[in-house]
C-alpha positions as CSV (number, residue, x, y, z in Angstrom):
1,M,-45.1,4.5,-0.2
2,T,-41.2,3.5,-0.6
3,T,-39.0,4.5,2.1
4,T,-35.1,4.8,1.9
5,S,-32.3,4.7,4.4
6,P,-30.5,7.7,5.4
7,P,-27.4,8.2,3.6
8,A,-24.4,6.4,5.3
9,D,-21.9,8.9,6.9
10,A,-19.5,9.6,4.0
11,K,-16.3,9.8,6.1
12,A,-17.1,6.6,7.9
13,V,-17.5,4.7,4.5
14,L,-14.4,6.1,3.1
15,H,-12.5,5.3,6.4
16,R,-13.7,1.6,6.2
17,Y,-12.5,1.1,2.5
18,L,-9.2,2.6,3.6
19,R,-8.9,0.3,6.5
20,A,-9.9,-2.7,4.3
21,A,-7.0,-1.9,1.9
22,R,-4.5,-1.5,4.6
23,E,-5.4,-4.9,5.9
24,A,-5.3,-6.6,2.4
25,L,-1.7,-5.2,2.0
26,V,-0.4,-6.3,5.4
27,S,-2.0,-9.9,5.1
28,K,0.4,-10.6,2.1
29,V,3.4,-10.5,4.3
30,E,1.9,-12.7,7.0
31,G,3.4,-16.2,7.3
32,L,6.5,-15.6,5.2
33,S,10.1,-15.9,6.0
34,E,12.3,-12.7,6.1
35,R,13.9,-13.9,2.9
36,E,10.6,-14.2,1.0
37,A,9.2,-11.1,2.5
38,R,12.2,-9.3,1.1
39,L,12.9,-10.9,-2.2
40,P,12.6,-8.7,-5.2
41,R,10.3,-10.2,-7.8
42,T,10.3,-7.6,-10.6
43,P,13.1,-5.9,-12.7
44,T,12.5,-2.7,-10.6
45,G,12.9,-4.4,-7.3
46,T,9.5,-4.7,-6.1
47,N,9.1,-6.7,-2.8
48,L,6.4,-7.5,-0.3
49,L,8.0,-5.7,2.8
50,G,9.0,-2.7,0.8
51,L,5.3,-2.2,-0.4
52,V,4.3,-2.1,3.3
53,K,7.3,0.3,4.3
54,H,6.3,2.6,1.4
55,A,2.6,2.7,2.6
56,A,3.7,3.6,6.1
57,T,5.9,6.3,4.8
58,V,3.0,7.7,2.5
59,E,0.3,7.7,5.3
60,I,2.7,9.6,7.5
61,D,2.7,12.3,4.9
62,Y,-0.7,12.4,3.5
63,F,-2.3,12.3,7.1
64,G,0.3,14.0,8.8
65,G,2.4,16.8,7.4
66,V,-0.4,17.5,4.6
67,F,-2.7,18.7,7.4
68,G,0.0,20.4,9.8
69,R,0.7,17.2,11.9
70,T,4.1,15.9,12.9
71,W,4.8,12.3,13.1
72,P,5.7,12.0,16.7
73,T,8.5,9.2,16.4
74,P,10.9,10.4,13.7
75,Q,13.4,8.1,15.2
76,D,11.6,5.2,14.0
77,T,11.5,6.5,10.4
78,P,15.1,7.6,9.7
79,W,14.8,7.0,5.9
80,L,12.3,10.1,5.9
81,A,15.4,12.2,7.0
82,A,17.6,10.9,4.2
83,A,15.1,11.3,1.6
84,S,14.9,15.0,2.3
85,A,18.5,15.3,2.1
86,A,19.9,17.9,-0.2
87,D,21.9,15.4,-2.3
88,P,20.6,11.9,-1.5
89,T,22.3,8.8,-2.8
90,P,20.3,6.2,-5.0
91,A,19.9,4.0,-1.8
92,D,18.5,6.8,0.0
93,E,16.1,7.6,-2.8
94,Q,14.6,4.1,-2.7
95,A,14.9,3.8,1.2
96,E,11.2,3.6,1.6
97,F,11.0,0.7,-0.9
98,F,13.0,-1.8,1.0
99,A,13.6,-3.0,4.6
100,T,17.1,-2.9,5.7
101,A,18.9,-5.8,7.5
102,D,18.1,-4.1,10.9
103,E,14.4,-3.7,10.1
104,P,12.8,-7.1,10.3
105,A,9.2,-7.8,9.0
106,E,7.7,-7.6,12.4
107,Y,8.9,-4.2,13.1
108,I,7.9,-3.0,9.6
109,V,4.3,-4.2,10.1
110,G,4.2,-3.0,13.5
111,L,5.3,0.3,12.6
112,Y,2.6,0.6,9.8
113,R,0.0,-0.4,12.4
114,R,1.2,2.6,14.6
115,V,1.0,5.0,11.5
116,W,-2.6,3.7,11.1
117,A,-3.4,5.0,14.7
118,F,-1.6,8.3,13.8
119,A,-3.4,8.7,10.5
120,D,-6.8,7.5,12.1
121,A,-6.4,10.3,14.7
122,T,-6.1,13.0,11.8
123,I,-9.3,11.3,10.0
124,D,-11.3,11.4,13.2
125,A,-10.4,14.9,14.1
126,L,-11.0,16.7,10.8
127,A,-14.1,17.3,8.6
128,L,-14.1,15.9,5.1
129,D,-13.7,19.5,3.7
130,A,-10.8,20.3,5.9
131,P,-8.0,21.7,4.0
132,G,-4.6,20.4,3.3
133,H,-1.5,20.9,1.2
134,V,0.8,18.5,-0.5
135,A,4.0,20.6,-1.3
136,R,5.5,17.8,-3.5
137,W,2.5,17.7,-5.8
138,R,2.7,19.8,-9.2
139,A,1.3,23.3,-9.2
140,G,-2.6,23.3,-9.4
141,R,-2.9,20.2,-7.5
142,R,-1.4,21.0,-4.2
143,D,-4.2,22.4,-2.2
144,V,-6.4,19.4,-1.1
145,T,-9.1,18.3,1.3
146,L,-9.3,15.4,3.7
147,H,-11.9,13.9,1.3
148,Q,-9.5,14.0,-1.6
149,M,-6.7,12.4,0.5
150,L,-8.9,9.6,1.7
151,V,-9.8,8.8,-1.8
152,H,-6.3,9.0,-3.0
153,M,-4.7,7.0,-0.3
154,T,-7.5,4.1,-0.6
155,A,-6.8,3.9,-4.4
156,E,-3.2,3.8,-3.8
157,L,-3.3,1.2,-1.2
158,H,-5.6,-1.0,-3.3
159,R,-3.2,-0.7,-6.2
160,H,-0.4,-1.8,-3.9
161,A,-2.5,-4.6,-2.6
162,G,-2.9,-5.7,-6.3
163,H,1.0,-5.7,-6.6
164,A,1.0,-7.7,-3.3
165,D,-1.3,-10.3,-4.4
166,I,0.9,-11.2,-7.2
167,L,4.3,-11.1,-5.5
168,R,2.7,-13.4,-2.9
169,E,1.5,-15.9,-5.4
170,L,4.8,-15.8,-7.1
171,S,6.4,-16.5,-3.6
172,D,4.3,-19.5,-2.3
173,G,1.1,-19.7,-4.6
174,A,-1.1,-18.2,-1.9
175,V,-3.7,-16.0,-3.6
176,G,-6.8,-14.0,-2.6
177,L,-7.9,-13.3,0.9
178,R,-9.0,-16.9,1.7
179,A,-6.6,-19.7,2.8
180,D,-8.8,-22.4,1.0
181,Y,-9.0,-20.2,-2.3
182,L,-6.8,-22.8,-4.3
183,A,-8.7,-25.7,-2.7
184,R,-11.7,-24.9,-4.9
185,R,-12.6,-27.5,-7.7
186,F,-10.9,-25.7,-10.4
187,D,-7.8,-27.0,-12.3
188,Y,-5.6,-23.7,-12.3
189,A,-2.7,-25.7,-13.9
190,A,-4.9,-26.7,-17.0
191,Y,-6.3,-23.3,-17.1
192,T,-2.8,-21.6,-17.3
193,R,-1.8,-24.1,-20.0
194,E,-4.9,-23.1,-22.0
195,L,-4.1,-19.4,-21.6
196,R,-0.5,-20.0,-22.7
197,D,-1.4,-22.0,-25.8
198,L,-4.0,-19.5,-26.7
199,A,-1.4,-16.8,-26.5
200,E,1.1,-18.8,-28.5
201,Q,-1.4,-18.7,-31.5
202,F,-0.3,-15.2,-32.1
203,P,3.2,-14.4,-33.7
204,E,5.6,-12.3,-31.1
205,E,5.9,-8.9,-32.4
206,A,9.3,-7.3,-33.0
207,R,10.3,-5.0,-30.1
């Protein structure tokens, strides 16, 4: 007779994946200088420290205001007030995507870890079917549950962790979650040349 284990607690599983996504993102800032953590590496200004600041901002909303909970230290996140201004400047609109000169990497990472505790309190206190409301989402999608927000936030964080993987590789060549990843017996330089040669076999299409 085959026996099966009881199903794992769904909320605990979702929470574990959320925590893993958080750690993966934050790890990409570790060991970098302030300059490297802030340097934009895409035409739209994507930068590592900005990704962490954005993640903190979103979790405050998704596990705070969405469920009627107030972030207890708004003085630590002045850009949230700026973003809600009636006529924000372009800098205000992007404020959650970069760290200002007086927001060092240690501060932004430390802030995000405090946001984790705030968000985790919401997750621990509520059932998966607890209702919430995302006012800024389009009509028909605004009413949500904790289950939905756990899935949504985990997916968003893993997407940003993927962005961070690439940005970190462009910064100092570090890749993956293991420090010895590039020490494996694999010639990445030759592999990259091979892929470039393969791509060059195809004519560049007019844009």
